[in-house]
C-alpha positions as CSV (number, residue, x, y, z in Angstrom):
1,M,-6.8,-19.0,-16.1
2,N,-3.5,-18.1,-17.3
3,H,-3.4,-13.7,-16.1
4,K,-2.0,-11.3,-18.3
5,V,-2.0,-8.4,-15.6
6,T,-1.5,-8.6,-11.6
7,I,-3.0,-5.9,-9.6
8,F,-1.5,-5.2,-6.1
9,C,-4.0,-2.8,-4.4
10,D,-3.8,-1.4,-0.8
11,I,-7.5,-1.5,1.1
12,D,-7.4,1.6,3.3
13,G,-7.3,4.8,1.5
14,T,-7.8,3.4,-1.7
15,L,-10.8,1.4,-1.8
16,V,-12.2,2.0,1.3
17,H,-12.3,5.6,3.6
18,H,-8.7,5.5,5.8
19,Q,-9.4,5.0,9.1
20,N,-7.9,5.3,12.5
21,P,-6.7,1.5,12.9
22,S,-8.4,1.3,16.5
23,I,-11.5,1.8,14.9
24,T,-11.1,-0.6,11.9
25,S,-9.6,-3.2,13.9
26,T,-13.5,-4.2,15.9
27,D,-15.2,-6.7,14.3
28,T,-18.2,-4.0,14.4
29,H,-16.4,-1.2,12.1
30,K,-18.1,-0.9,8.5
31,M,-15.7,-0.2,5.7
32,L,-16.8,3.2,3.5
33,L,-16.2,2.3,0.3
34,L,-14.5,4.9,-2.1
35,P,-16.5,6.3,-5.4
36,D,-16.1,3.5,-8.1
37,T,-14.5,0.9,-6.0
38,L,-16.6,-1.8,-7.2
39,E,-17.4,-0.6,-10.5
40,K,-13.6,-0.6,-11.2
41,L,-12.8,-4.0,-9.1
42,I,-15.7,-5.7,-11.7
43,E,-13.9,-4.0,-14.9
44,W,-10.7,-5.6,-13.8
45,E,-12.2,-9.1,-12.7
46,K,-14.2,-9.0,-16.5
47,K,-10.7,-8.3,-17.7
48,G,-9.0,-11.7,-16.2
49,Y,-6.8,-9.6,-14.0
50,Y,-5.6,-11.4,-11.1
51,I,-6.5,-9.1,-7.9
52,V,-3.9,-9.0,-4.8
53,L,-4.9,-6.9,-1.9
54,T,-2.2,-5.5,0.5
55,T,-2.7,-4.0,3.5
56,A,-0.8,-2.7,6.7
57,R,-3.0,-4.3,9.1
58,K,-1.8,-7.1,11.1
59,E,-2.1,-10.5,10.5
60,S,-4.1,-11.0,13.7
61,M,-6.9,-9.1,11.9
62,R,-7.3,-11.6,9.2
63,K,-10.4,-12.6,10.2
64,V,-12.1,-8.9,10.9
65,T,-10.8,-8.1,7.7
66,Q,-12.1,-10.6,5.4
67,K,-15.2,-10.1,7.2
68,Q,-15.4,-6.2,6.7
69,L,-14.4,-6.8,2.7
70,S,-17.3,-9.2,2.4
71,E,-20.0,-7.0,3.7
72,V,-19.0,-4.0,1.4
73,G,-18.9,-6.3,-1.7
74,I,-15.1,-6.4,-2.5
75,F,-13.7,-9.4,-3.5
76,Y,-9.9,-10.6,-4.8
77,D,-8.2,-13.5,-5.0
78,Q,-5.4,-13.3,-2.9
79,L,-4.8,-11.2,0.8
80,I,-1.6,-10.1,1.7
81,M,-1.3,-8.3,5.4
82,G,0.9,-7.3,7.5
83,I,3.2,-5.3,5.4
84,S,4.8,-2.1,6.2
85,S,2.7,1.1,6.4
86,G,5.7,2.8,5.2
87,S,7.4,3.3,1.2
88,R,6.4,-0.1,-1.2
89,Y,8.4,-0.9,-4.3
90,L,7.7,-3.1,-7.1
91,I,11.0,-4.9,-8.8
92,N,10.3,-6.6,-12.0
93,D,12.4,-7.7,-14.5
94,N,11.4,-6.5,-17.9
95,K,10.8,-8.9,-21.1
96,P,13.5,-9.8,-23.5
97,D,11.6,-7.9,-26.1
98,G,12.0,-4.7,-24.0
99,T,8.2,-4.8,-23.0
100,I,8.2,-3.2,-19.6
101,T,6.3,-5.4,-17.0
102,S,5.8,-3.6,-14.0
103,F,4.3,0.1,-13.4
104,S,3.1,2.1,-10.1
105,I,0.1,4.5,-9.4
106,N,0.1,6.7,-6.4
107,L,-3.0,7.9,-5.2
108,I,-4.3,10.9,-3.2
109,R,-5.4,9.0,0.0
110,D,-9.5,8.4,-0.3
111,E,-9.8,9.8,-4.0
112,G,-10.3,6.0,-5.2
113,I,-9.4,4.4,-7.7
114,G,-12.1,5.0,-10.5
115,E,-10.1,7.2,-12.9
116,I,-7.1,4.4,-12.7
117,N,-6.8,2.7,-16.5
118,I,-5.4,-0.4,-17.1
């Protein structure tokens, strides 16, 4: 499938309630979904968007994180782990016709993605 839109979406504080990393690293921790998370992911999936989840969680937490995401029904196309928890920049080129091809949305932590329209 040729995806027209790729969404890079952080996990903690964006899709699920942000908690202390020492809590989220346990195999028994259950993520708490933020409002409208699954509905928005389903909407994006139906539109054929490619969903890339990003997180500052360490690569060594991959299996635990995948289990936690699965338990609450969060699905994705790709999971990128171990990125900085600091500032993040998306750099991309515009199309030759001038079409802008990159955007950034900053959310208030733990408010969720329900109001995003892409």
